[in-house]
C-alpha positions as CSV (number, residue, x, y, z in Angstrom):
1,X,0.4,0.2,0.0
2,X,1.5,4.2,-1.2
3,X,0.4,7.4,-1.1
4,X,-3.5,7.6,-0.6
5,X,-2.5,9.5,-3.6
6,X,-1.4,6.9,-5.7
7,X,-4.4,5.4,-8.0
8,X,-6.9,8.3,-6.9
9,X,-9.9,6.8,-8.5
10,X,-13.7,6.3,-8.1
11,X,-13.6,3.0,-6.7
12,X,-11.5,4.7,-4.3
13,X,-13.2,7.5,-2.8
14,X,-16.0,5.3,-2.7
15,X,-13.5,3.0,-0.1
16,X,-12.2,5.6,1.6
17,X,-15.9,7.1,2.7
18,X,-17.4,3.9,3.0
19,X,-15.0,3.0,6.0
20,X,-15.6,6.7,7.3
21,X,-19.8,6.3,7.4
22,X,-20.0,2.8,8.9
23,X,-16.8,4.4,11.6
24,X,-19.2,6.7,12.4
25,X,-22.2,4.9,12.8
26,X,-20.5,1.8,14.3
27,X,-19.8,4.7,17.1
28,X,-23.0,5.5,17.1
29,X,-24.1,2.4,17.3
30,X,-22.1,2.3,20.9
31,X,-23.6,5.6,22.4
32,X,-26.7,4.3,22.1
């Protein structure tokens, strides 16, 4: 795994936002 801008295409963008969304949703779930 090189830099984050090594192959910066739409799939990597979706992957990053998916990871951020699931971490945020999991944090909200633990907070309840």
